[in-house]
Each structure stands twice: as C-alpha cells, then as structure tokens.
C-alpha positions as CSV (number, residue, x, y, z in Angstrom):
1,X,-110.3,-252.3,82.7
2,X,-112.4,-249.3,83.2
3,X,-111.3,-246.9,86.0
4,X,-114.8,-247.5,87.4
5,X,-113.8,-251.1,88.0
6,X,-111.7,-252.7,90.7
7,X,-107.9,-252.5,90.6
8,X,-106.0,-254.8,92.8
9,X,-109.1,-255.6,94.7
10,X,-109.8,-251.9,95.5
11,X,-112.3,-249.7,93.8
12,X,-110.1,-246.9,92.4
13,X,-112.9,-244.6,91.4
14,X,-115.8,-244.2,93.9
15,X,-119.1,-242.7,92.6
16,X,-119.2,-240.5,95.7
17,X,-116.3,-238.5,94.1
18,X,-118.9,-236.6,92.1
19,X,-120.8,-235.7,95.3
20,X,-117.6,-234.1,96.6
21,X,-116.5,-232.4,93.4
22,X,-119.7,-231.1,91.9
23,X,-120.3,-228.3,94.5
24,X,-116.8,-227.0,94.1
25,X,-117.1,-227.2,90.3
26,X,-120.4,-225.3,90.3
27,X,-119.1,-222.7,92.7
28,X,-116.0,-222.2,90.6
29,X,-118.0,-221.8,87.4
30,X,-120.3,-219.2,89.1
31,X,-117.3,-217.3,90.4
32,X,-115.7,-217.2,87.0
33,X,-119.0,-216.1,85.4
34,X,-119.3,-213.2,87.9
35,X,-115.7,-212.2,87.5
36,X,-115.9,-212.2,83.7
37,X,-119.1,-210.2,83.9
38,X,-117.8,-207.6,86.3
39,X,-114.5,-207.2,84.6
40,X,-116.1,-207.1,81.1
41,X,-118.5,-204.4,82.2
42,X,-116.1,-202.1,84.1
43,X,-113.3,-202.5,81.6
44,X,-115.5,-200.5,79.3
45,X,-116.2,-197.7,81.8
46,X,-113.6,-194.9,81.9
47,X,-112.5,-193.8,85.4
48,X,-113.1,-190.1,86.1
49,X,-109.4,-189.4,87.0
50,X,-108.4,-190.6,83.5
51,X,-105.4,-192.4,85.0
52,X,-104.2,-195.7,83.6
53,X,-103.8,-198.8,85.7
54,X,-100.0,-198.2,85.8
55,X,-100.5,-194.6,86.9
56,X,-103.0,-195.6,89.6
57,X,-100.5,-198.2,91.0
58,X,-97.7,-195.6,90.8
59,X,-99.7,-193.1,92.9
60,X,-100.5,-195.7,95.6
61,X,-96.9,-197.0,95.7
62,X,-95.4,-193.5,95.8
63,X,-97.8,-192.4,98.6
64,X,-96.5,-195.4,100.7
65,X,-92.9,-194.5,100.1
66,X,-92.3,-197.3,97.5
67,X,-91.0,-194.9,94.9
68,X,-88.3,-197.3,93.7
69,X,-90.6,-200.2,93.1
70,X,-90.9,-201.0,89.4
71,X,-94.2,-201.5,87.6
72,X,-93.8,-203.9,84.8
73,X,-96.1,-204.9,81.9
74,X,-96.7,-208.5,80.9
75,X,-98.9,-210.2,78.2
76,X,-101.9,-212.3,79.1
77,X,-105.5,-211.7,80.3
78,X,-105.6,-210.9,84.0
79,X,-102.0,-212.0,84.5
80,X,-101.5,-209.1,87.0
81,X,-99.6,-210.0,90.2
82,X,-97.2,-208.8,92.8
83,X,-93.8,-210.5,92.8
84,X,-92.5,-210.5,96.4
85,X,-89.2,-212.1,95.5
86,X,-88.3,-209.2,93.2
87,X,-90.4,-206.6,94.9
88,X,-92.0,-205.7,91.6
89,X,-95.6,-205.0,90.6
90,X,-96.6,-206.7,87.3
91,X,-99.7,-205.6,85.3
92,X,-101.2,-207.2,82.3
93,X,-100.9,-205.1,79.2
94,X,-104.7,-204.5,79.1
95,X,-104.7,-203.1,82.6
96,X,-101.3,-201.3,82.4
97,X,-102.5,-199.1,79.6
98,X,-106.2,-198.8,80.3
99,X,-107.9,-196.0,82.1
100,X,-111.0,-198.0,83.0
101,X,-112.5,-198.7,86.4
102,X,-111.5,-202.3,86.1
103,X,-107.9,-201.5,85.4
104,X,-107.8,-199.1,88.4
105,X,-109.3,-201.7,90.7
106,X,-106.9,-204.5,89.6
107,X,-103.8,-202.2,89.8
108,X,-104.8,-201.0,93.2
109,X,-105.3,-204.5,94.4
110,X,-101.9,-205.6,93.3
111,X,-100.4,-202.4,94.9
112,X,-102.2,-203.5,98.0
113,X,-100.0,-206.6,98.1
114,X,-97.0,-204.4,97.9
115,X,-98.3,-202.5,100.9
116,X,-98.8,-205.8,102.7
117,X,-95.2,-206.7,102.0
118,X,-93.9,-203.4,103.3
119,X,-96.1,-203.7,106.5
120,X,-94.8,-207.3,107.1
121,X,-98.4,-208.6,106.9
122,X,-98.0,-212.1,108.4
123,X,-100.5,-214.0,106.3
124,X,-98.8,-212.9,103.1
125,X,-95.4,-213.9,104.3
126,X,-96.7,-217.2,105.6
127,X,-98.3,-217.9,102.1
128,X,-95.0,-217.1,100.4
129,X,-93.2,-219.6,102.6
130,X,-95.7,-222.2,101.6
131,X,-95.1,-221.8,97.9
132,X,-92.3,-224.4,97.5
133,X,-94.2,-227.0,99.5
134,X,-97.4,-226.3,97.4
135,X,-95.5,-226.6,94.2
136,X,-94.1,-230.0,95.3
137,X,-97.5,-231.2,96.7
138,X,-99.5,-230.2,93.6
139,X,-97.1,-232.2,91.4
140,X,-97.3,-235.4,93.5
141,X,-100.3,-235.5,95.8
142,X,-102.8,-236.9,93.2
143,X,-100.4,-239.5,91.8
144,X,-99.3,-240.6,95.3
145,X,-102.9,-241.1,96.4
146,X,-104.0,-242.7,93.2
147,X,-101.1,-245.2,93.1
148,X,-101.5,-245.8,96.8
149,X,-105.1,-246.9,96.3
150,X,-104.1,-249.1,93.4
151,X,-101.4,-250.8,95.4
152,X,-103.3,-250.6,98.6
153,X,-100.4,-248.8,100.2
154,X,-101.6,-246.7,103.2
155,X,-98.2,-244.8,103.3
156,X,-98.5,-243.6,99.7
157,X,-102.2,-242.6,100.3
158,X,-101.2,-240.8,103.5
159,X,-98.5,-238.9,101.6
160,X,-101.0,-237.8,99.0
161,X,-103.4,-236.7,101.8
162,X,-100.7,-234.6,103.4
163,X,-100.1,-233.0,100.0
164,X,-103.7,-232.2,99.6
165,X,-103.7,-230.8,103.1
166,X,-100.8,-228.5,102.3
167,X,-102.7,-227.2,99.2
168,X,-105.8,-226.6,101.3
169,X,-103.8,-224.7,103.9
170,X,-102.4,-222.5,101.1
171,X,-105.9,-221.7,99.8
172,X,-107.0,-221.0,103.3
173,X,-104.2,-218.5,104.0
174,X,-104.8,-217.0,100.6
175,X,-108.3,-215.7,101.6
176,X,-107.2,-213.1,104.2
177,X,-104.3,-212.1,101.9
178,X,-106.6,-211.4,99.0
179,X,-109.4,-209.8,101.0
180,X,-106.9,-207.6,102.9
181,X,-105.3,-206.5,99.6
182,X,-108.7,-205.5,98.2
183,X,-109.5,-203.6,101.4
184,X,-106.2,-201.7,101.2
185,X,-106.9,-201.0,97.5
186,X,-110.4,-199.5,98.2
187,X,-109.0,-197.3,101.0
188,X,-106.1,-196.0,98.9
189,X,-108.3,-195.2,95.9
190,X,-110.6,-193.2,98.1
191,X,-107.9,-191.5,100.2
192,X,-105.8,-190.4,97.2
193,X,-108.8,-189.2,95.3
194,X,-108.2,-191.7,92.5
195,X,-111.9,-192.8,92.6
196,X,-114.0,-189.7,92.6
197,X,-117.6,-190.7,92.9
198,X,-119.8,-193.4,94.5
199,X,-120.5,-195.1,91.2
200,X,-116.8,-195.7,90.5
201,X,-116.3,-197.0,94.0
202,X,-119.2,-199.4,93.6
203,X,-117.7,-200.6,90.3
204,X,-114.3,-201.2,91.9
205,X,-116.0,-203.0,94.8
206,X,-118.1,-205.3,92.6
207,X,-115.1,-206.3,90.5
208,X,-112.8,-207.0,93.5
209,X,-115.6,-208.9,95.3
210,X,-116.1,-211.0,92.2
211,X,-112.4,-211.8,92.0
212,X,-112.4,-212.7,95.7
213,X,-115.1,-215.3,95.1
214,X,-112.7,-217.2,92.8
215,X,-110.4,-217.7,95.8
216,X,-113.4,-218.9,97.9
217,X,-114.2,-221.4,95.2
218,X,-110.7,-222.7,95.1
219,X,-110.7,-223.2,98.9
220,X,-114.0,-225.1,98.8
221,X,-112.8,-227.3,96.0
222,X,-109.5,-228.0,97.7
223,X,-111.2,-228.9,101.0
224,X,-113.7,-231.2,99.4
225,X,-110.9,-233.0,97.5
226,X,-109.1,-233.4,100.8
227,X,-112.2,-234.8,102.5
228,X,-112.8,-237.2,99.7
229,X,-109.3,-238.7,100.0
230,X,-109.5,-238.8,103.8
231,X,-112.8,-240.7,103.5
232,X,-111.3,-243.2,101.0
233,X,-108.3,-243.7,103.2
234,X,-110.5,-244.3,106.2
235,X,-112.5,-246.9,104.3
236,X,-109.3,-248.6,103.1
237,X,-107.9,-248.9,106.6
238,X,-111.3,-250.2,107.9
239,X,-111.3,-252.9,105.1
240,X,-107.7,-253.9,106.1
241,X,-108.8,-254.3,109.8
242,X,-111.8,-256.4,108.8
243,X,-109.7,-258.8,106.6
C-alpha cells in the first residue's frame, strides 16, 4: 500500500506535510546558497595581515589567556568546530592553512566559542547539556511518531512529539550561541588588528551572517516539523473522541 494511503484506518501521510516542510526547505536551500557564495568568494581574497586561520585563532586565544588551548586540524569542508569536552579548537585543513578572509572569519568564530566557554556563557553551557538528549531524540522521534500513527498509539506519538520538541529547543538555544560567537569574533578581529580595513571587515561580516542564516533555517524547519506532528496528534485525539 502506498504511504499516501490509509494504514490501520489512519492516514499516515497527510498532504499538508508539504505545506509545513516546503518553507523550511526553501529557506535552507537559500541559506546554503548564500553561505557557499560568501565562503567561495572570500576564500579567494587574502587577508591583509597575511595570517592563516590557525594563526588568527592563536592570536585570539592567547589574548584571552587561553595559551594552552590546542588548535587542531581536521579534514573535511567547513568541519571547523570548538570541542568543549576537550577544550580544543578544531579547524578544517582548508581554513587552518589558508590566509584568506574566509579562513580568518571562521577561525575567529570558533575562537569565539572558546571565549564563551571561558566566560561561562550560559546559552552555550545549556546547549552542551542538551546534546545527549538531542542525540537520543533525533534517533527515535521520527520513528516513534510514525509507528504511533500507524498503530494509533497516542503515547508513542506523544513521545515522538517530545523528541521533536527537544530538537527544536536545541536549535532555538543554538541561535544566541552562534550569533554571540560571531559578535565576539568580529570584535576580536578589530581589537587585535587582525582585520585592517573596512572591506575585510565587511567580508568577514557577510560570511558570518550567511553562516548564521543556516542556523535560522534549521530552527524554522525544526519548528515546522514539530507543529506538523502536534497538528496530526490533535487530529488523532479528536477522531478518537468522536468515535
């Protein structure tokens, strides 16, 4: 039977799903397009200081007293991240070795996360505590909701909805964490003289703003998914009461 059909007397796939998913999909595609464009452009423009991404990150960390924090290199495209469990900053090979505006912006952003950690920035710590729950929810929420609808089990569906709620909360908390890291990055690049003219500053800002848009898209998609399943759950309970 097609997934567009009825399973156990309940319509498993509702056409309105597309109404909820298409806006998030389009926003996500736009965000990725902007990020690829900004990163592609500014990865070809050399920063005036001539420093590599690794050197930029080192300057920022050292200025904050984080002289012992390691800066590691990892393969992969835009695989840069800060690891709070190991207190290590990890840069992709392309940004670790590059002296482009893009590399400086990415490295400074990740160093911004390290500064957040040192300052005990609450949203960052709260997001870190959510990671185990998010990993569990992301693995089981969809299946719990889907099987719950097939078996007409409100408890399973509710479990799935809670999982989607946890993921939405994670994406919501991620926004201030990422925006704050970018703000810290821009301030440090200016204060330490690592970005020396307005054009470089505009390039860093455009790239970091484009990256931030991907987190906005993720939040919108997550919230729309949550609303879709809440609506389906509400309809299921209404049908039960009417029968």
